C-alpha positions as CSV (number, residue, x, y, z in Angstrom):
1,M,24.8,65.0,51.5
2,N,28.3,63.5,51.8
3,A,27.4,62.1,55.3
4,L,24.3,60.5,53.8
5,A,26.3,59.0,50.9
6,S,28.9,57.7,53.4
7,A,26.2,56.1,55.5
8,T,24.6,54.4,52.5
9,T,28.0,53.1,51.5
10,L,28.7,51.7,55.0
11,R,25.3,50.0,55.0
12,G,26.0,48.4,51.6
13,L,29.5,47.3,52.7
14,P,28.4,44.1,54.6
15,E,26.3,43.0,51.6
16,A,29.2,43.5,49.3
17,I,31.5,41.6,51.6
18,A,28.9,38.8,51.9
19,A,28.6,38.6,48.1
20,L,32.3,38.4,47.8
21,A,32.4,35.7,50.5
22,V,29.8,33.6,48.7
23,G,31.4,34.0,45.3
24,G,34.8,33.2,46.6
25,T,33.5,30.1,48.5
26,A,31.6,28.9,45.5
27,L,34.6,29.3,43.2
28,L,36.9,27.6,45.7
29,L,34.5,24.6,46.2
30,A,34.0,24.3,42.5
31,F,37.8,24.3,41.9
32,L,38.5,21.9,44.7
33,S,35.9,19.4,43.5
34,L,37.7,19.1,40.2
35,T,41.2,18.5,41.6
36,R,43.1,15.2,41.9
37,P,43.2,15.3,45.7
38,A,39.4,15.4,45.6
39,A,39.4,12.3,43.3
40,R,41.8,10.5,45.7
41,L,39.7,11.5,48.7
42,S,36.6,10.0,47.1
43,R,38.2,6.6,47.3
44,W,37.5,6.6,51.1
45,P,33.9,5.6,52.0
46,L,33.2,8.5,54.4
47,A,34.8,11.2,52.1
48,S,33.0,9.7,49.1
49,A,29.6,10.0,50.9
50,L,30.3,13.6,52.1
51,L,31.6,14.8,48.7
52,G,29.2,12.8,46.5
53,G,26.2,13.9,48.6
54,G,27.3,17.6,48.5
55,W,27.2,17.7,52.3
56,I,30.5,19.6,52.7
57,A,29.4,22.3,50.4
58,L,26.0,22.5,52.1
59,A,27.7,22.8,55.5
60,C,29.7,25.8,54.2
61,G,26.5,27.4,52.9
62,V,24.8,26.9,56.3
63,A,27.9,28.5,58.0
64,L,27.5,31.6,55.7
65,G,23.7,31.9,55.9
66,P,21.2,32.9,58.5
67,L,21.5,29.6,60.4
68,G,25.3,30.1,60.9
69,T,27.3,33.2,61.1
70,G,24.6,35.3,59.6
71,L,27.0,36.8,57.1
72,L,24.2,36.7,54.6
73,R,20.9,38.1,55.9
74,R,17.5,36.8,54.7
75,E,17.1,39.9,52.4
76,S,20.5,39.2,50.8
77,V,19.6,35.6,50.1
78,A,17.0,36.6,47.5
79,E,19.7,38.2,45.4
80,L,21.2,34.8,44.8
81,E,18.1,33.6,43.0
82,P,19.5,34.0,39.4
83,L,22.6,31.8,40.4
84,G,20.2,29.3,41.9
85,Q,18.1,29.2,38.8
86,M,21.2,28.6,36.6
87,C,22.3,25.7,38.9
88,L,18.9,24.2,38.8
89,A,19.0,24.4,35.0
90,W,22.4,22.7,34.9
91,I,21.0,19.9,37.1
92,G,18.1,19.5,34.8
93,L,20.5,19.4,31.8
94,L,22.6,16.7,33.5
95,V,19.5,14.5,34.2
96,G,18.2,15.0,30.7
97,M,21.6,13.9,29.2
98,Q,21.1,10.5,30.8
99,M,18.0,9.9,28.7
100,K,19.9,8.6,25.6
101,G,17.5,6.8,23.3
102,T,19.7,3.7,22.8
103,L,20.1,3.2,26.6
104,L,16.4,3.7,27.3
105,A,15.5,1.1,24.6
106,A,17.9,-1.4,26.4
107,V,16.4,-0.9,29.9
108,P,15.9,-4.5,31.3
109,A,12.5,-5.5,32.5
110,P,13.6,-6.0,36.2
111,L,14.9,-2.5,36.3
112,L,11.8,-1.0,34.8
113,R,9.7,-3.0,37.3
114,W,11.9,-1.8,40.1
115,I,11.7,1.9,39.2
116,T,7.9,1.7,38.6
117,M,7.2,0.1,42.0
118,D,9.6,2.4,43.7
119,A,8.0,5.5,42.2
120,V,4.5,4.5,43.3
121,V,5.5,3.3,46.8
122,S,7.8,6.2,47.5
123,F,5.4,8.9,46.3
124,V,2.4,7.6,48.2
125,G,4.4,6.8,51.3
126,A,6.2,10.1,51.5
127,A,3.0,12.0,50.8
128,V,1.2,10.2,53.6
129,V,3.9,10.7,56.3
130,T,4.2,14.4,55.3
131,W,0.4,14.9,55.5
132,W,0.4,13.2,58.9
133,A,3.3,15.4,60.2
134,L,1.6,18.6,58.9
135,R,-1.8,17.7,60.3
136,T,-0.3,16.8,63.7
137,A,2.3,19.5,64.3
138,A,1.2,22.3,61.9
139,P,-2.7,22.1,61.7
140,Q,-2.7,25.8,60.7
141,V,-1.3,24.9,57.2
142,D,-4.0,25.3,54.6
143,L,-4.9,22.2,52.5
144,R,-4.5,24.3,49.4
145,V,-0.9,25.0,50.4
146,M,-0.4,21.5,51.7
147,W,-1.1,19.6,48.4
148,P,1.9,21.1,46.4
149,L,4.1,20.3,49.4
150,L,2.9,16.7,49.5
151,A,3.4,16.3,45.8
152,M,6.9,17.8,45.8
153,I,8.1,15.7,48.7
154,G,6.5,12.6,47.2
155,A,8.3,13.2,43.9
156,A,11.6,14.0,45.7
157,S,11.4,10.6,47.5
158,I,11.5,8.7,44.2
159,G,14.7,6.9,43.4
160,W,18.0,6.7,45.2
161,S,21.6,7.8,44.9
162,G,23.7,6.1,42.3
163,E,27.0,6.7,44.2
164,L,28.5,3.3,45.2
165,R,32.1,4.1,46.3
166,S,31.0,4.9,49.9
167,L,29.7,1.3,50.2
168,H,33.2,0.0,49.4
169,G,34.2,-3.6,49.1
170,L,32.1,-4.1,45.9
171,D,32.3,-7.7,44.6
172,A,32.7,-8.4,40.9
173,R,29.9,-11.0,41.2
174,A,27.5,-8.2,42.0
175,S,28.3,-6.1,39.0
176,S,24.9,-6.7,37.5
177,V,23.2,-5.3,40.6
178,A,25.6,-2.4,40.7
179,A,24.7,-1.6,37.1
180,L,21.0,-1.7,37.9
181,I,21.4,0.6,40.9
182,Q,23.5,3.2,38.9
183,G,21.3,3.0,35.8
184,G,18.1,3.2,37.8
185,A,19.3,6.2,39.7
186,G,19.4,8.4,36.6
187,L,16.1,7.2,35.2
188,A,14.4,7.7,38.6
189,S,15.7,11.3,38.8
190,A,14.1,11.9,35.4
191,I,10.8,10.5,36.7
192,A,11.1,12.6,39.8
193,I,11.4,15.8,37.7
194,V,8.5,14.9,35.5
195,A,6.3,13.8,38.4
196,S,7.1,16.9,40.4
197,D,6.1,19.3,37.6
198,L,3.0,17.4,36.5
199,V,1.4,16.9,39.9
200,T,2.2,20.4,41.2
201,L,1.0,22.1,38.0
202,K,-1.5,24.8,38.9
203,P,-4.6,25.7,37.0
204,G,-3.5,27.7,34.0
205,G,0.1,26.7,34.5
206,S,0.1,24.3,31.6
207,A,0.5,27.3,29.2
208,S,3.6,28.4,31.1
209,L,5.1,24.9,31.0
210,I,4.3,24.4,27.3
211,T,5.8,27.8,26.5
212,T,9.0,26.9,28.4
213,L,9.3,23.6,26.6
214,A,8.7,25.2,23.2
215,I,11.5,27.8,23.9
216,A,13.8,25.0,25.0
217,A,13.1,23.1,21.8
218,A,13.7,26.2,19.7
219,A,16.9,26.9,21.5
220,T,18.1,23.4,20.9
221,V,17.5,23.7,17.2
222,A,19.3,27.1,17.1
223,L,22.2,25.6,19.1
224,R,22.5,22.6,16.7
225,S,22.3,24.7,13.6
226,T,24.8,27.3,15.0
227,L,27.4,24.7,15.9
228,G,26.7,22.3,13.1
229,T,28.6,19.1,13.0
230,E,32.0,20.6,13.7
231,T,33.7,19.9,17.0
232,G,34.6,23.5,17.7
233,N,36.9,24.7,20.4
234,Q,36.1,24.4,24.1
235,G,35.5,28.0,24.7
236,R,33.0,28.3,21.9
237,L,31.1,25.2,23.1
238,T,31.0,26.5,26.7
239,L,29.8,29.9,25.7
240,A,27.1,28.5,23.4
241,L,25.9,26.1,26.1
242,L,25.8,28.7,28.9
243,G,24.0,31.2,26.6
244,T,21.4,28.6,25.6
245,L,20.9,27.4,29.2
246,A,20.5,31.0,30.4
247,L,17.9,31.6,27.7
248,V,15.9,28.5,28.8
249,A,16.2,29.4,32.5
250,G,15.2,33.0,31.9
251,A,12.2,32.1,29.8
252,A,11.0,29.7,32.6
253,A,11.4,32.4,35.2
254,L,9.5,35.0,33.1
255,A,6.7,32.4,32.4
256,G,6.5,31.6,36.1
257,A,7.4,27.9,35.5
258,S,10.1,25.7,36.9
259,T,13.6,25.8,35.3
260,L,14.0,22.0,35.5
261,P,11.7,20.8,32.6
262,G,13.1,23.0,29.9
263,A,16.7,22.3,30.8
264,F,15.8,18.6,31.0
265,L,14.4,18.7,27.5
266,L,17.5,20.5,26.3
267,G,19.7,17.8,27.8
268,M,17.7,15.1,26.2
269,A,18.1,16.8,22.8
270,I,21.8,17.3,23.2
271,T,22.5,13.7,24.1
272,N,20.4,12.3,21.3
273,L,21.6,14.6,18.5
274,R,24.4,13.5,16.3
275,G,27.5,15.6,15.6
276,G,30.9,16.2,17.0
277,S,29.9,19.4,18.8
278,M,27.1,17.6,20.6
279,R,29.4,14.8,21.8
280,R,31.9,17.3,23.1
281,M,29.2,19.4,24.8
282,E,27.9,16.2,26.5
283,R,31.4,15.5,27.8
284,L,31.8,19.1,29.0
285,V,28.6,18.9,31.0
286,A,29.5,15.5,32.5
287,E,32.9,16.8,33.6
288,S,31.5,19.9,35.2
289,E,29.1,17.9,37.4
290,P,31.1,18.0,40.6
291,A,31.7,21.8,40.4
292,V,28.1,22.6,39.7
293,A,26.9,20.3,42.5
294,A,29.3,22.0,44.9
295,V,28.0,25.5,44.0
296,F,24.4,24.3,44.1
297,F,24.6,22.7,47.6
298,L,26.5,25.8,48.9
299,L,23.5,27.9,47.8
300,S,21.1,25.4,49.3
301,G,22.8,25.7,52.7
302,I,22.7,29.5,52.5
303,I,18.9,29.7,51.8
304,L,18.2,27.1,54.5
305,G,16.5,29.3,57.1
306,R,15.0,28.8,60.6
307,T,11.7,27.1,60.6
308,P,9.3,27.3,63.6
309,G,8.1,24.1,65.1
310,W,9.3,20.5,64.9
311,W,7.2,19.4,61.9
312,P,10.2,19.4,59.5
313,W,12.0,16.9,61.8
314,M,8.8,14.8,62.0
315,I,8.6,14.8,58.2
316,A,12.3,13.8,57.9
317,G,11.8,11.0,60.4
318,G,8.8,9.7,58.4
319,L,10.7,9.9,55.1
320,L,13.6,8.0,56.7
321,F,11.1,5.3,57.9
322,V,9.7,4.9,54.4
323,R,13.2,4.6,52.9
324,I,14.5,2.2,55.5
325,V,11.4,-0.1,55.5
326,A,9.8,0.1,52.1
327,K,12.6,0.6,49.6
328,P,14.6,-2.5,50.4
329,I,11.4,-4.6,50.3
330,V,10.5,-3.1,46.9
331,A,14.0,-3.8,45.6
332,R,13.8,-7.4,46.7
333,I,10.4,-8.0,45.2
334,A,11.3,-6.3,41.9
335,L,14.7,-7.9,41.4
336,G,14.0,-11.3,42.8
337,D,17.0,-13.6,42.9
338,A,19.4,-11.0,41.6
339,W,19.0,-9.1,44.9
340,D,20.3,-12.1,46.8
341,Q,23.1,-13.1,44.6
342,P,26.6,-13.6,46.2
343,G,28.5,-10.4,46.7
344,A,25.5,-8.1,46.6
345,Q,25.2,-7.8,50.4
346,R,27.0,-4.5,50.6
347,L,24.8,-3.0,47.9
348,R,21.5,-3.6,49.8
349,P,21.6,-0.3,51.6
350,A,21.9,1.6,48.3
351,P,18.2,2.2,47.7
352,V,17.9,3.7,51.2
353,R,20.0,6.8,50.3
354,Q,18.2,9.8,49.1
355,A,18.9,11.0,45.5
356,P,20.5,14.4,45.1
357,I,17.7,15.5,42.9
358,A,15.5,15.7,46.0
359,V,17.2,18.8,47.4
360,A,17.0,20.3,43.9
361,L,13.2,19.9,43.7
362,A,12.9,21.5,47.2
363,V,15.1,24.4,46.2
364,A,13.0,24.9,43.0
365,A,9.9,25.1,45.1
366,L,11.5,27.5,47.5
367,L,12.7,29.8,44.7
368,A,9.1,29.8,43.3
369,H,7.4,30.5,46.7
370,D,9.7,31.6,49.6
371,T,7.4,30.7,52.5
372,V,7.9,29.0,55.9
373,A,6.3,25.8,54.5
374,E,8.8,25.5,51.6
375,R,11.7,26.3,53.9
376,G,10.5,23.5,56.3
377,C,10.2,21.0,53.4
378,L,13.8,21.9,52.3
379,L,15.0,21.3,55.9
380,A,13.2,18.0,56.1
381,L,14.7,16.7,52.8
382,V,18.2,17.9,53.9
383,L,17.8,16.0,57.2
384,C,16.5,12.9,55.4
385,G,19.4,13.1,53.0
386,L,21.9,13.3,55.8
387,G,20.3,10.5,57.7
388,S,19.9,8.2,54.7
389,G,23.6,8.9,53.8
390,V,24.9,8.0,57.3
391,L,22.9,4.8,57.7
392,P,24.7,2.8,55.0
393,L,28.0,3.7,56.6
394,L,26.8,2.4,59.9
395,W,25.5,-0.8,58.1
396,R,29.0,-1.3,56.6
397,A,30.7,-0.7,60.0
398,R,28.6,-3.4,61.6
399,S,29.2,-5.9,58.8
């Protein structure tokens, strides 16, 4: 009996060490992302691209996961799902907080035209190249499985990254274009979340989605009535927000729905409600963004498993083609003369870079259905994100 207990303990020891390694790495990356050295490093274009895109954290996750040292086996990765769901909820909260009513009412017509055109062209273009890659390299994939993948990758291709430091050398004369790029990035991320959940909604799934949104709305009312208009202390605000977000994420998981829509609605409500506690909570979420992004991309690297075949690489190449060819043309048509104004040359590669929300949508799909197809799509979007992040740096080096 003692020998059996000892053997069981020894078999559980690697999993315990792996869990400690993941937790320690996550805390370290989250802490380092909030330090002053990290802020100083982000002034350098290459460091800003790596930190802002989450690629350093993702590389650490790959090193810990099945693709790297194998410290975490495939069976152990499933145990990280609750942490992944919370990170997804926090990302949805962040995107929702950018939907302030006063800002949405002031969206200029050129930006609205740009986002609309980009959403249509990106969704259709990404879906077409993904369909072609799957039909060519993975004909065994069933059409019923293919459609949600096409819709998810199409939605993930909407928008662009709002980070501009890596482009460096920004000209004051191009401040209006920079404002359009950064403002449009947040709005496009919201459209990507809504599009992904609507087009991938399964028959009978509307009840789960409505239930999740109703619980998020009720949780918002309860949060507002509990905190009132008082500013409160930081610990109380943090605890209240984490509890509410955990409730929304847990309700979505139980209902079989995505975590992102409910958290998105919660973020919209917080940013549009009046009161000192709401304003402080909004600042708390904004300040925590680098730390949460670091933990999320670490988990994304861990769950990135091996995928048979070359079709994820083909999808990544097709997505890069769409971003390089179509997105700059769309920006030029939508913005007109503003795109050619003096000083805007260094900003032209900005729409090429993939938005961070793309990886979040792929991880949400993978957590819902952990199959080879979902893992391949996550790999394709990671490769596309890396490629689209490197290309602007090469553009800058040549210029």
